[in-house]
N, C-alpha and C positions, 0 to 999 in steps of 0.2 A: 437393496444389493445391486440391483441393476445399474444404478447410478455410479456406484463405486467401481464396478467392473469396467464401465465405459471410461471413467477417468484413468484407470490404470492402463488401459489399452492405449489411450491417447498419450500418456506420459512415456511409455516405453519407447516408441519410435523417436520421440524428441530427445531422449537421453542418449541415444546411439550416435547422434551426429557429432558430438564432441570427441569421443575416442576415435571415430572414423576420420575426422579431420586431422587430428594429431598424428594418427598412423600414416595418413597420406602425405602430410608435410614431412615427416621423418623419412619416408620412402623417397620423396623427391630430393631431399637434402643429401641422402646417401648416394643417389644416382649422380647428382652434380659433383659431389666430392670424389667419387670414383672416376669420373670422366675428365676432371680438371687435371691438367698436368701439374706435377709437383715440382715447382721451381722455387728456390730460396728467394724470399722477398728482400732480404738483407745480405749483403756481401760480408762474410765473416771477417775479412781484413778491416772492414770499417767499424768493427765493434771495439776498437782500441780507444782508450781515453787520450785525447789530444789536447794540447794547450790551446786556449782560445786566442785568436788573433783579433785585435781590435779592428773594426771595420770603419770607424769614424773617430777622428781625433781632432780636438779643438786646440791642441798645442799645450805646451807646458810653460807658463809665463814665468819670467824672472822678476822677482820682487826685491826691491832694495829699500831697506830701512836706514834712515840717517838721523842722527841726533847731533845738534850743534849747540855748543855752549862751552863752559870751562869747568874743570873740576870733576869730581866723582859723581856718578849717577847710577841708579838702578833702572834697568830696562826690562820690560815684559813684552814679548812679541809672540805671534803665532808662527810656529815652525812650518817646515815644508809639508808635513802630513797633518797639520792642524793642532799639534800639541802646543801647550803653553810653555815658553822658555823664559827663564828669569836669569839675568846676568848682572853682575856688578862691573861697570865699565868706567873708563876715563874718557871724557868728551874731548874732541869730537869722536863719534863712533859711527861705523857703517857695517851693515850686514846684508849680504845678497843671498837669496834662496831661489831655488827652482821648484816651483809648486807642481804637484802631481796633476792638478786640474785647474782650468780657468774659473771653475765654479766655487773655488775655495775663497773664504774671506781672508783678508790680511789686516793686521793691526799691530801697532807698536805704541807703548806708553813709556814715557821717560819722566823720572822724578829725580831731581838733583838732591844731594844730601844736605846742602847748605841753603837751599831755597833760591839760588841764583837763577837768572833768566835762562831759558832753554827753548829750543825749537826742534820740531821733528818734521821729516819729509818722508812720504811713502811714494815710491815710484814703481810703475809696472812696465816692464820692457822698455825702460829708458824714459818714459813719459811720466811727469809728476802727476799724481792723482789726489794727494792731500798734503797740506802743509799747515802746521799750527805753531803759534808762538806764545810763550808765556811771558808775563812781566816779572820783574825782580820781586822776590818775596813769595811768589807762588811756586815756581820751579817744577810745575807738573804740566805735561802736554800729552795728548792722545791723537794719533793719526790712524785712520782706518778706512777701508773700503769693503763693501758687502761682497762684491764679486770682482775678481781680478779680470 
């Protein structure tokens, strides 16, 4: 029994340091909180939702699709927001779009209804970026750029 009593006496003081430390820490935190001036960290007028203003702009490129040939054709091209547009047209045909970002791809495909020769040109901001020609009998061309 003598050994058990010694162990209990040794354990009792060691168990008291945890609550004493927590109590002391809470006391210090309360003192700091009471002595700290209460100033708003955020101005209430800045809590409104505001529209974001872009800080960096790469521009909005003008893309011109051109199809040369004769007769009727079906064209498929990427629109200003990246949607696929299909149109039945008479050649020659031109379409100019203002893209929302220079990182958008641009593409146009032209297929003549009678298989006659056709060509396409894809220009960005006035400079030709791609030109393709088909031979008679094929009547299909594709012009594209990955990034305008």
